[in-house]
C-alpha positions in Angstrom: -11.4 26.7 14.3 -12.9 23.4 15.3 -13.2 22.5 19.0 -15.1 20.0 21.0 -18.1 21.6 22.6 -17.4 22.5 26.2 -20.1 22.8 28.8 -20.5 23.0 32.6 -22.9 20.7 34.4 -24.3 22.2 37.6 -26.2 20.0 40.1 -26.1 19.3 43.8 -26.2 15.5 43.2 -22.6 14.1 42.6 -23.9 10.8 41.3 -26.2 12.5 38.8 -23.4 14.8 37.7 -21.0 11.9 37.2 -23.5 9.8 35.2 -24.6 12.7 33.0 -21.0 13.9 32.4 -20.0 10.3 31.3 -23.0 10.2 28.9 -22.1 13.5 27.3 -18.4 12.8 27.2 -19.2 9.5 25.3 -20.9 11.8 22.7 -17.9 14.0 22.3 -18.5 16.8 24.7 -15.9 18.2 27.0 -17.7 18.4 30.3 -16.8 20.1 33.6 -18.9 19.7 36.7 -19.8 21.8 39.7 -21.7 20.6 42.7 -24.1 23.5 43.3 -25.0 26.9 41.9 -22.3 29.1 43.5 -19.4 26.7 42.5 -21.0 26.5 39.0 -21.0 30.2 38.6 -17.4 30.3 39.7 -16.5 27.6 37.2 -18.3 29.5 34.4 -16.5 32.7 35.4 -13.0 31.1 35.5 -13.3 28.9 32.5 -15.1 31.2 30.1 -17.3 28.3 29.0 -20.5 29.6 27.5 -22.8 26.6 27.8 -24.3 25.2 31.0 -26.7 22.5 32.0 -28.2 23.5 35.3 -30.4 21.6 37.8 -33.5 23.6 38.5 -33.8 22.6 42.1 -30.7 22.9 44.3 -30.6 23.9 48.0 -28.3 26.9 48.3 -28.8 28.5 44.9 -31.4 27.1 42.6 -31.5 27.2 38.8 -33.6 30.4 38.7 -31.0 32.1 40.9 -28.2 30.9 38.7 -29.9 32.4 35.6 -30.5 35.7 37.4 -26.9 35.9 38.6 -25.6 35.2 35.1 -27.8 38.0 33.8 -26.7 40.4 36.5 -23.0 39.6 35.7 -23.8 40.1 32.0 -22.6 36.7 31.1 -23.6 35.3 27.7 -24.1 31.7 28.7 -26.6 29.4 27.0 -28.4 27.5 29.8 -30.4 24.3 29.5 -32.3 23.5 32.7 -32.9 20.0 33.9 -35.4 19.3 36.6 -37.0 16.4 38.3 -40.0 18.5 39.4 -43.4 18.1 37.7 -44.8 21.6 38.2 -46.4 22.5 34.8 -45.6 26.2 35.3 -41.9 25.6 36.0 -40.7 25.5 32.4 -42.2 28.9 31.6 -40.6 30.5 34.6 -37.1 29.3 33.6 -37.6 30.3 30.0 -38.7 33.8 31.1 -35.5 34.1 33.1 -33.4 33.3 30.0 -33.0 29.5 29.9 -32.7 28.3 26.3 -34.5 25.0 27.1 -36.1 23.2 30.0 -36.1 19.4 30.2 -37.1 16.7 32.6 -34.2 14.8 34.2 -35.9 11.7 32.7 -35.3 13.0 29.2 -33.4 10.7 26.8 -29.7 11.8 26.3 -30.4 12.5 22.6 -33.0 15.1 23.5 -30.5 16.8 25.9 -27.9 16.8 23.1 -30.5 18.3 20.7 -31.4 20.9 23.3 -27.8 21.8 23.8 -27.3 22.2 20.0 -30.5 24.3 19.7 -29.4 26.5 22.7 -26.1 27.2 20.9 -28.0 28.2 17.7 -30.4 30.4 19.7 -27.5 32.1 21.3 -25.9 32.7 17.9 -22.7 30.9 18.6 -20.8 29.5 15.7 -19.7 26.1 16.6 -18.5 22.8 15.2 -19.8 19.9 17.2 -17.1 17.2 17.1 -18.5 14.0 18.4 -18.9 10.3 17.8 -22.6 10.6 17.0 -24.2 7.5 15.5 -26.1 7.9 12.3 -29.4 7.5 14.2 -28.4 10.3 16.5 -27.4 12.6 13.7 -30.8 12.2 12.0 -32.5 13.5 15.2 -30.3 16.6 15.5 -30.9 19.9 13.6 -29.3 19.9 10.2 -25.9 21.6 9.5 -26.1 25.3 8.9 -23.8 28.3 8.8 -23.6 28.3 12.6 -23.2 24.6 13.2 -21.2 21.8 11.6 -21.1 18.2 12.6 -18.0 16.0 12.1 -18.2 12.3 12.6 -16.2 9.2 12.0 -12.6 9.6 11.0 -12.8 13.4 10.9 -14.1 13.6 14.5 -11.6 10.9 15.7 -8.7 12.8 14.2 -9.7 16.1 15.9 -10.7 14.5 19.2 -7.3 12.7 19.3 -5.5 16.1 19.3 
């Protein structure tokens, strides 16, 4: 079954959420947003979505706490962490807690998309990414495999229209 990749964006900054959601939606992702860790966990629970992009530094519940709570709830969610902090030890702490990738908020969108695809592969999901990727973008992503298939052009347009 082919579906558009769904993911949840969790961040305490509404403007950042909206901008990142728009960017990912333009690349064919179905994005839902949550302002903060607790609302993000609730959204993941209710929606059953298994991919999340989480801000590492939020006031009430930071990214590490979100990862720990997901593990405690035994939720199989592939998490990519974005952070504006420059602490060189931070990426390792998040990866040790189960994040599939850690990226700076200044990362180019294509690197985030690549990290999302790799997170899915690492989590052993079988997925077809249906998106309007440009040829340049496709060349930068991992190649098709048994677990991931890319559809572009008319194929993607037809599926996304449904």
